[in-house]
C-alpha positions as CSV (number, residue, x, y, z in Angstrom):
1,M,27.6,0.3,147.4
2,S,30.5,-1.6,146.7
3,K,33.6,-0.6,144.5
4,G,34.5,-1.7,141.1
5,A,37.3,-4.3,140.3
6,A,39.6,-1.3,140.7
7,G,38.6,-0.6,143.7
8,T,38.0,3.3,142.8
9,I,34.9,3.2,141.0
10,P,31.6,3.1,142.9
11,V,28.7,0.2,142.1
12,Y,25.8,0.9,143.0
13,R,23.2,-2.2,143.7
14,S,19.9,-0.7,144.1
15,V,18.3,2.8,143.3
16,A,18.3,3.1,147.3
17,E,22.0,3.3,147.4
18,I,22.5,6.2,144.8
19,P,24.1,9.5,146.8
20,D,21.6,12.3,147.2
21,G,23.0,15.0,144.5
22,F,25.0,12.4,142.1
23,G,24.1,14.2,139.1
24,P,24.1,15.8,137.4
25,A,25.4,13.3,134.6
26,V,25.6,11.4,131.4
27,G,24.9,8.3,130.9
28,A,24.6,5.0,128.9
29,I,22.3,2.1,129.5
30,G,22.7,-1.2,128.3
31,N,23.1,-5.2,129.2
32,F,27.0,-4.8,128.1
33,D,27.4,-8.0,127.6
34,G,30.6,-9.9,125.5
35,V,32.1,-6.1,126.4
36,H,32.8,-5.7,123.0
37,R,34.1,-3.0,121.1
38,G,30.7,-1.4,120.4
39,H,30.5,-1.1,124.4
40,R,33.6,0.7,124.5
41,R,33.2,3.0,121.9
42,I,29.2,3.6,123.6
43,L,30.8,4.2,127.2
44,S,33.9,6.0,125.4
45,A,31.4,8.8,124.2
46,V,29.4,9.0,127.2
47,V,32.7,9.5,128.8
48,E,34.0,12.3,126.5
49,E,30.6,14.1,126.3
50,A,30.6,14.0,130.7
51,R,34.0,15.6,130.9
52,A,32.6,18.6,128.1
53,L,29.8,19.3,129.8
54,G,31.4,18.9,133.7
55,M,29.1,16.3,134.4
56,R,29.6,13.1,136.3
57,A,29.3,9.4,133.7
58,V,27.5,6.8,134.5
59,A,26.7,3.3,133.0
60,I,23.5,1.6,133.9
61,T,22.8,-2.2,133.1
62,F,20.7,-5.2,135.0
63,D,21.3,-8.1,136.4
64,P,19.7,-10.3,135.6
65,H,19.1,-9.7,131.8
66,P,15.6,-8.6,131.6
67,Q,14.5,-10.9,129.3
68,H,15.3,-13.7,132.1
69,F,12.9,-11.8,134.1
70,L,10.0,-11.1,131.1
71,R,10.2,-14.0,129.3
72,P,12.9,-16.5,130.2
73,E,11.7,-18.8,127.3
74,E,13.6,-16.4,125.2
75,A,16.0,-15.4,127.0
76,P,19.7,-15.1,125.5
77,K,22.3,-17.0,127.4
78,L,25.2,-14.4,128.7
79,I,28.1,-14.2,127.7
80,T,29.7,-12.5,130.4
81,P,28.8,-12.7,133.9
82,I,27.9,-9.1,136.0
83,A,31.2,-9.4,138.0
84,E,33.5,-10.4,134.5
85,R,31.4,-7.5,132.9
86,L,32.0,-5.0,135.6
87,R,36.2,-6.2,135.9
88,L,36.6,-5.8,131.9
89,L,35.0,-2.2,131.2
90,A,36.8,-0.8,134.8
91,E,39.0,1.0,132.7
92,S,36.4,2.7,130.8
93,G,36.4,5.7,132.4
94,V,33.1,5.9,133.7
95,D,32.6,7.1,137.3
96,A,30.0,5.3,138.8
97,W,28.3,2.3,137.5
98,L,24.3,1.3,138.2
99,V,23.5,-2.7,138.3
100,L,20.1,-2.4,138.8
101,P,18.2,-5.8,139.6
102,F,15.5,-6.7,137.3
103,D,12.6,-8.0,139.5
104,A,8.9,-7.3,139.4
105,E,9.1,-3.9,140.8
106,L,11.5,-2.8,138.2
107,A,9.2,-4.4,135.9
108,G,6.7,-2.8,137.0
109,L,7.4,0.6,136.2
110,S,6.0,2.4,132.9
111,A,9.1,3.7,130.7
112,R,8.1,7.3,131.9
113,E,8.3,6.5,135.5
114,F,12.0,4.7,134.9
115,V,13.3,7.7,133.0
116,R,11.8,10.3,135.6
117,E,12.5,8.5,138.7
118,I,15.6,6.4,138.2
119,L,17.4,8.4,135.4
120,V,16.0,12.0,135.9
121,E,15.5,12.3,139.7
122,R,18.2,10.3,141.0
123,L,21.1,10.1,138.4
124,G,20.2,13.4,137.4
125,V,20.9,12.5,133.9
126,H,21.0,14.9,131.2
127,A,22.3,12.7,128.3
128,L,21.7,8.8,127.4
129,H,23.5,6.7,125.2
130,E,22.6,3.4,124.1
131,A,23.4,0.4,122.5
132,E,21.3,0.0,118.9
133,I,19.9,-3.3,120.0
134,F,18.4,-1.8,123.9
135,V,15.1,-1.6,124.3
136,L,13.4,-0.1,127.0
137,D,11.0,-3.0,127.6
138,I,9.9,-2.1,130.6
139,A,6.8,-0.4,128.9
140,P,5.2,0.0,125.9
141,R,7.3,2.4,123.8
142,R,4.2,4.5,122.8
143,E,4.4,6.2,126.6
144,L,7.6,7.7,125.2
145,R,6.0,10.1,122.8
146,S,3.7,11.4,125.0
């Protein structure tokens, strides 16, 4: 675990770094590239909901961008490197950041496994906010319905 830009927000760089009993939490998931007003609104909503429920607010992102691993030829050129994203979003009010290394192990999880093992079991997420264009692209979407 490292500290965020302000030195106060924990940044977990793997699932193993998440402390036992982290949750309950409200989460935001996305790439947060460009750090625009929409990202700030999502994080603000997460913090507001978490505070109202007496939970932690956590933001979950990936490094590298999943497309760089899954379809490098189609991967977007990133606007903001991860260190700069964390610095720019340090004042968002979230209690912690999880920066997941997007690799073969993570890509091999089904959507159901990702949600159960990482979001629910490790982070204790009870509610999740996501950007409109975010897609849980680590497994076929049909798995989320059953």
